[in-house]
N, C-alpha and C positions, 0 to 999 in steps of 0.2 A: 504494500500500500504506500503510495506516494502522497505526502502532505506538504503543501506549500504554506509556509508561515511568513506572513508579512510582519516585519518587525521582530523577527526571530533572534536578532542579535542584542536586543535590549534586556533590561532587568528581568521582566517576566518571560520574555521570549526564550532566553537561555534555559530556563527551567522547563518550559513547555517542550522545547526541542529535546532536552534530556529525557523527559518522561515518554515522549513518543518513540525516541530511539530505543529506550529500554524495553519497549513493547514490540520491537522488531520492525517498526515502520521505517520507511525512507523519508528523509526530510529535505526539503528545498527551502533554504532561508532566503527570503527576498528583502533586500535592504537598499536604500539609496547609496550607501557606501558599504559594499560587501565585506571590506576588510574589518568592519566593526563586528562581524560575526565570526571571525577566525577562531574565537574560543569555543565555538560550537563543534568545529571539525573533530577534535579528539574525543568527543563524547560518544561517537558512533564507531562502527567498524569501517574498514576500507570500502569506499564507494557508497556508504549509507547516507552521506550528507553532501548536498550541493549548495553552493553559494551563487546567487544571481543578483544582478542589479534590477531594481524596480523602484519607482516613485509612484505612490498611490494617486498622485495628481496627474500622472501621465498614463492614459488608457492603454496605449500600445505596449508600454513596458509591463503593465499589470497583466495584459493578455498573454504576453510571452511567459510570465512567471507562473500562470495557472495552467498553461497548456500541458495536457497529459496527467494532471494531478487528479487523485481520487477524492481529496478533501482539501479545503482551504481554511486557514485560521488567520483572522485579521486582528493584530494587536496594535496597529499603528494609531497613535494619538499624540496630540500636543496640548500643553496647558496654556500656552500663549503663542502669539505669532499667527500663522495662517490657519486659524481655527476652522473656518468654513471650507477651505480648500482641502484640508487633511481629515478633520473629524467628520465632516459632512460629505462633501463631494468625493473625497478619497474613499470613504466607506462605500459610497454608491458605485464607484468605479470597480472596486473589488467584487462586490456582489453581482454587478452586471456581467463582469468578465467570467466569473464562476458559472453563472447561469448559461451564458452563451457557449462556454466550453463544455457544458454537460457535466460539470463536477457534481458528484453526488452529495457532498456534505460541506456546509459552510458554518463555521463557528465565528461569530463576531463578538469581540470583547469590548464592552462599553463601560459604564460606571454607574453606581448608585447615584441618583440625583439627575440623571439624564432626562431632559424634558424640553421639547421643542418650544415651550412657552416660558422657559426659565429666565429669570432676570440676569443670570450670569451668561456671558457669551459662550463660555466653555460648556456649561450645562445645556445651553440651547443648541450648540453645534453637535454635541453628542446625541441629543434627542433627535435632531434632524437626521443624523447619520443612521440611527436605529430605524427611523421611518423609511429612509431610502433603501436600507438593507431588506426590510420586510417587503417593500414594493417590488424589488428586483428578484428576491430569492425568498419566497414565503416560508420555506422550510428551514430557514437558518435558525440556529440555536444562538440566543443572546445570553452572554455572561456579563453580569453587572457586579463587580466586586466593590467592597468598601476600600479604604486605603490599605495598601499592601505593606507588610513588614517582612524583612529577610536580611541576610548577611550584607547585601550590597544596596540596601534600600536608601532612599532619600527622605526617609521619615524618621525612624528611630536614630539613625546615624546623625542626621542634621541637628535634631534637638539635643541629643547627647553631647555633641560637640559644642553647641551653644551653652549648655548648662555647665560644661567643664570650664569654659573660658569666662563666663559672666558672673560677677558677684551679685548682680541684680538681673533677673530675667523677666522682661515684659511678656505678658501672656495675652495674646489677642484672641478674642472669641473663646474665652475660657469655659463657657458653659456649653458650647457646641459639642454634640456627642458623635462619637465615631465607633465603628465596630471593626477594628483592625483584623485583617485576615492574612494568614501565612502564605507567602508566595508559592510554596510547595503544594499547599492544598488547592490553590487556584489552578496551578499547572496540572494537577491530577484531575481536577474537575473538567478542564478543557480537553485533556486526553481521553477522559471517559466519554465526553460528548462526541468526540471524533470516532472512537472505537465502537460505540454503540449508538450510532447516529439515528437509527430507526426509533429508538426509545425516547430520544430527546429532541428530535426535529420539530421546529416551530415553537419551541418552549423558551421561556425566559427564566433565568436563575439569578438570584441576588445572593452574593457570597459574603459572609461576615464571619468573624471569629466568635469564640464563646463568650466574650466580654464586651459590654458597651461601656465606654469610658469617655469622659469629657476631656477637652483639651487640657484643662488644668490638672485633671487626674493623671493624664498621660505624662505630663511634664514632671509632676511630683514623683510618680513611679520611676521614671528614668533617672531622676536625681538620686533617689534612694539606691538604685541598682549600681550606679557608678560612684557612690560615696561622696557626692557633692551636695551642698546645701545652700544654693543661692536664694536670695530673697525673691519670692514670686510677686511680681507687680501686675495685677490685673489692669488691662488697658480698656477703658470704656469704649463702647462701640462708636460713639460720636468722634472720639479722639482717633481711633484706629482708622475710621473712614477718611478723616481729613489727612492722616498720614499717607494712606493709599492714594488719595487724589493728588496730593502735592508731590509725592516722591515715586509713585508707582511706575512712572514712565522710565525711570533710571535703570540702567542695566543691572545694577546690584541692589535694587530696591528690596527691602524686607518683605513687602507684600504689594501686589498690584490691586487696583480697584476691583478687577474681576475676581481675583482670589478672595478679596474681602467679601464680595457678594456671595461667593460659594460658601463661605464660612458662616453665613447667616442661617443656614439650614443644616439640620442633623444629617449625618451620613451613615445611616443604619439600615439594616434589612427590614423591609416592610412586613407587617404582621401576617399577611396572607401569601407572601412570596415563597416560591420554591427556592430551596437553598442547597447547601452541601449534603444534607441528609438525603435529599431526593436523588442525589447522584451517588449515594452509597458511601459518603465520606464523613468523617468526624473532624471538626475544627480543632486546630492546634492552638493552645493558649500561648500568648506572647511570652509569659514567664518560663515556659517549657524550653524555649530555644534561644531567646535573646541573649543569654549569657555567653553564647558562642562568639558574638561579635562586640558586645558592649564592654567586654574586658579591656579593650584597647583605650577606653576613655577613663579608666580608673588611674589614680595617681601612681599606684604601684602595680598596675596591671593585674595579672592573675594572682599576685601575692596579697591583694587587698581583700579583706573579708567582704563577701557579697551579702547585701541586704536580703532578708527573707521576702519572698513574693507575697 
């Protein structure tokens, strides 16, 4: 079985590729810059992995990438920049190319909070992307994870590094709730949807971990795990909005206005949504695995006593 993974060289993509390869499938990683996916090559046996160039905004390159594939997984998304071109029209290009090529299975990875009517440009583009995928490929499986955590994430690592350096830590949207989900669990969910396409075709799954935590609780937990105790300074919404408006356009801005808008809504699995359990999987707690990489942020590394979960 040949599976084309758009974005297979990214954080989630490498785990998805590894999971598919471990199940004996062949993987074709489609990236704008294929060299970004070189780390995927050693994960399979000789000839099991292909690297190809594709830009989801370029229909001809997408068509070449899906040619001959049995299944397609689309992981490509951006938080800023060309949101409409990549999250919306790019998703449409992948779905249309898969349908035209007669591909049997399409798994499209979106995000909790995706809504074509969202106040956030990101949420809106992701919602429009979902609609475009459904229109072009009605049998597509939609996967909507909450925020991902894992060894190379830009979530726990980013906050742990800030906590390590800052004696005072401003906390924006401290009351906003998240349901962090382990990247390995999401990769297994995607692989399950590919391997058993008939059971999951046309369905939408929202993936979250076993805990719902506020932004303030996440920061406090990370601080305890790495042995630092900065003063947590809650930033009022009005102040953080003005910060985003005044500085969000800068390359190194702490938060953009669109990210601020995203943080005004909880990012948790809906009460009636299908989730990991419906894919035969159990969610991994953050505390069960995070010590593997948080150790680097402790003053004395692995010789520092770890706080209890």
